[in-house]
MISEKOL-720658 format. One record per atom (N, C-alpha, C): x, y, z; residue in three letters. Coordinates in steps of 0.2 Angstrom, whole numbers, plus 5000, padded with zeros to 4 digits. Example, Ala and Ser with C-alpha at 12.3 -4.5 7.8 and 13.67 -1.06 7.14 Angstrom:
BEGIN
506649725039Ala 506249785039Ala 506649845039Ala 506449895035Ser 506849955036Ser 506450005039Ser 
//
This chain:
BEGIN
496750495046Met 497150485040Met 497050555036Met 497550585034Asn 497550645030Asn 497750635023Asn 497650685018Ile 497750675011Ile 498550675010Ile 498950705014Ala 499650705014Ala 499950635014Ala 499550585018Ser 499850515018Ser 499850485012Ser 499450515007Phe 499450485000Phe 499950514995Phe 500350564998Leu 500750594993Leu 501250554990Leu 501550504993Pro 502050454990Pro 501650414984Pro 501050404985Ser 500650364979Ser 500650414973Ser 500450474975Val 500350524969Val 501050534966Val 501550544969Leu 502150554966Leu 502450494963Leu 502350434965Ile 502550374961Ile 502150374955Ile 501550394955Gly 501150394949Gly 501450444944Gly 501750504946Ala 502050544942Ala 502750514939Ala 503050484943Val 503650444940Val 503450394935Val 502950354936Ala 502750304931Ala 502550344924Ala 502350404925Ser 502050434918Ser 502650444913Ser 503250444916Ala 503850454911Ala 504250394910Ala 504250344916Arg 504650284915Arg 504250234919Arg 503950194915Ser 503450144918Ser 503750094922Ser 504350074921Met 504650024926Met 505050044932Met 505150114932Thr 505550144937Thr 505250134944Thr 504550144945Pro 504250134951Pro 504350064954Pro 504350014950Met 504449944952Met 505149924954Met 505549954949Ala 506349944951Ala 506549984957Ala 506250044959Ala 506350074965Ala 506150034971Ala 505550004970Leu 505249964976Leu 505749904977Leu 505949874971Ala 506349814972Ala 507049834975Ala 507249884973Gly 507949914977Gly 507849924984Gly 507249954986Ala 507149964993Ala 507049904997Ala 506749854994His 506649784997His 507349754998His 507749754993Leu 508449734994Leu 508849764999Leu 508649835000Ala 509049865005Ala 508749855012Ala 508249815013Gly 507849795019Gly 507349845021Gly 507149885017Arg 506549935018Arg 505849905017Arg 505449925021Glu 504749895021Glu 504249955018Glu 503849935014Thr 503349985012Thr 502749995017Thr 502450045017Pro 501850055022Pro 501250015020Pro 501150005013Gly 500549965011Gly 500849895010Gly 500449845009Arg 500649775008Arg 500849765001Arg 501349734999Leu 501549724993Leu 501849654993Leu 501449604992Val 501649534993Val 502149514988Val 502149544982Leu 502549524977Leu 503349534979Leu 503449584983Leu 504149594984Leu 504449544988Leu 504149494991Gly 504449444994Gly 504649384990Gly 504449394983Gln 504649344978Gln 505349364975Gln 505849324975Pro 506449344972Pro 506449354964Pro 505949314961Leu 505949324954Leu 505649394952Leu 505149414956Phe 504849484955Phe 505349534956Phe 505749534962Thr 506249584963Thr 506749584957Thr 507049524955Ala 507549524950Ala 507249554943Ala 506549534942Gly 506249554936Gly 506149624936Gly 505949654941Ala 505749724942Ala 506449764940Ala 506949744943Leu 507649774942Leu 507849774935Leu 507749714932Ala 507949704925Ala 507549744920Ala 506949744922Met 506449784917Met 506549854918Met 506749884924Gly 506949954925Gly 507549974921Gly 508049934921Val 508649944917Val 508549934910Val 508149884908Gly 507949874901Gly 507549934898Gly 507149964902Glu 506750014899Glu 507250074898Glu 507650094902Leu 508150144901Leu 508550144895Leu 508750084893Ala 509150064887Ala 508650074881Ala 508150044882Gly 507650044876Gly 507350104874Gly 507350154879Asp 507050214877Asp 507450254872Asp 508050244872Lys 508550284867Lys 508550254860Lys 508150204859Met 508150174852Met 507650214848Met 507850224842Lys 507450264837Lys 506750234836Lys 506650164837Ser 506050124836Ser 505650124842Ser 505850154848Ala 505450154854Ala 504850194853Ala 504250154855Pro 503550184854Pro 503450244859Pro 503050284857Asp 502850334862Asp 502550304869Asp 502550334874Arg 502350314880Arg 501550314881Arg 501250344876Thr 500550344876Thr 500150294871Thr 500550254868Val 500250194865Val 499950144870Val 499450104867Phe 499050064872Phe 499550024877Phe 500049994875Leu 500449954879Leu 500849994884Leu 501050054881Gly 501450094886Gly 500950124892Gly 500350144890Leu 499850164895Leu 499750104900Leu 499650044897Leu 499449984901Leu 500049974906Leu 500649974904Ala 501249964908Ala 501250024914Ala 501050084912Arg 501050134917Arg 500450124922Arg 499950104920Ile 499350094924Ile 499550034929Ile 499849984927Leu 499949924931Leu 500549944936Leu 501049974934Ser 501649994938Ser 501450044943Ser 501050094941Ala 500850154945Ala 500350124951Ala 499950074948Gly 499450044953Gly 499750004958Gly 500249964956Ile 500549924961Ile 500949964966Ile 501350004963Ala 501850054967Ala 501450094972Ala 500850124969Gly 500450174973Gly 500150134979Gly 499950074978Ala 499650034983Ala 500150024988Ala 500750004986Ala 501349984991Ala 501550044995Ala 501450104992Leu 501650164996Leu 501150205000Leu 500550174999Ala 499950205003Ala 499950175010Ala 499550215014Pro 499550185021Pro 499150115021Pro 499350075026Arg 499150005026Arg 498350005027Arg 498049965023Gly 497349965023Gly 496950015018Gly 497350055015Arg 497150105011Arg 497450095004Arg 497750035002Glu 498050024996Glu 497650034990Glu 497050024990Gly 496650034984Gly 496550114983Gly 496550154988Thr 496550224986Thr 497250244984Thr 497750224987Gly 498450234984Gly 498550214977Gly 498250154975Ala 498350134968Ala 497950184963Ala 497350194965Gly 496950244961Gly 497250304960Gly 497450334965Leu 497850404965Leu 498450404960Leu 498850344961Ala 499450344957Ala 499250334950Ala 498750294948Val 498550284941Val 498250354938Val 497850384942Ala 497550444940Ala 498050504939Ala 498650494942Thr 499150544941Thr 499550524935Thr 499750454934Ala 500150434929Ala 499850444922Ala 499250424921Val 498950424914Val 498950494911Val 498650544914Pro 498650614911Pro 499350644910Pro 499750624915Leu 500450654915Leu 500850624910Leu 500750564908Ala 501050524902Ala 501050574896Ala 500450604895Tyr 500450644889Tyr 500850704890Tyr 500850734896Leu 501250794897Leu 501950784897Leu 502150724900Thr 502950714899Thr 503150694892Thr 502650664888Leu 502850654881Leu 502950714878Leu 502550764879Glu 502550824875Glu 503250864877Glu 503350864883Gly 504050884886Gly 504650854883Gly 504550784882Arg 505150754879Arg 505250764872Arg 504650774868Lys 504750784861Lys 505050854860Lys 504850904864Arg 505150964864Arg 505950964865Arg 506050924870Ala 506850924872Ala 507150884866Ala 506850834863Met 507150804858Met 507350844852Met 506850894850Asp 506950944845Asp 507550984847Asp 507651004853Glu 508151044855Glu 508851014856Glu 508850954859Ile 509550924860Ile 509550854858Ile 509050824855Gly 509150754852Gly 508850704857Gly 508750644854Gln 508350594857Gln 508850564863Gln 509450544862Thr 509850514867Thr 509950564873Thr 510250624871Arg 510350674877Arg 509750684881Arg 509150694877Ser 508550714881Ser 508350654885Ser 508450594882Gly 508250534886Gly 508650524892Gly 509350534892Leu 509750524897Leu 509650574903Leu 509450634901Ile 509250684906Ile 508650664909Ile 508150644905Glu 507450624908Glu 507550564913Glu 508050514911Asp 508150454915Asp 508450484922Asp 508950524922Ala 509250544928Ala 508750574932Ala 508350624930Leu 507750654934Leu 507250604936Leu 507050564932Ile 506450514934Ile 506750464939Ile 507350434938Val 507650384942Val 507750414949Val 508050474949Ala 508150504955Ala 507550524959Ala 506950544955Ala 506350554959Ala 506050494961Ala 506050434957Gly 505850374960Gly 506150344966Gly 506850354966Val 507150324972Val 507050374978Val 506950434977Ala 506850484982Ala 506150474985Ala 505650464981Val 504950444983Val 504950384987Val 505250334985Val 505250264988Val 505650274995Val 506150304995Ala 506550315001Ala 506250355006Ala 505850405004Phe 505450445009Phe 504950405012Phe 504550365007Ala 503950325010Ala 504150265014Ala 504750245013Thr 504950185017Thr 505450205022Thr 505550265023Gly 506050295028Gly 506250255034Gly 505850255039Arg 506050225045Arg 505750155046Arg 505450125041Arg 505150065042Arg 505650015038Arg 506049975042Gln 506449925040Gln 506249865042Gln 506349815038Arg 506249745040Arg 506649725046Arg 506449685050Pro 506849665056Pro 507449615053Pro 508049625056Ser 508549585053Ser 508449515056Ser 508749465053Arg 508649395055Arg 509249365058Arg 
//
């Protein structure tokens, strides 16, 4: 097993640094598309989890544009990133190495949350909260979908 096999876990941690619910929503979308994660993620077999992950992903995108939206580095924001990155990092890690994938994703998400917040603040100063948020949304959602699609590439659930 080489370090490159954990690249999707690290990258999904980077996604979680900017949008805490996007990793889970991307995994839920992949599950609905019949794709299987390399690592075990029992939660994806639960319809309530899949629906909730998608709803929370969409809700976060809308809520981020509100003036009252808290910074991503407040306690609850970091906690959401830790949980989402950990779960998604484990799911995208090689089977049997889920713990390592979770750890790498969390170790990426937390420090990058501070860097992505700084970048967002600079963008807000230049182009405003809504426009900077929409641009960040597009980039992060595309990155999340791409990472999950790459990691689940050829592994599809058998059709019934």
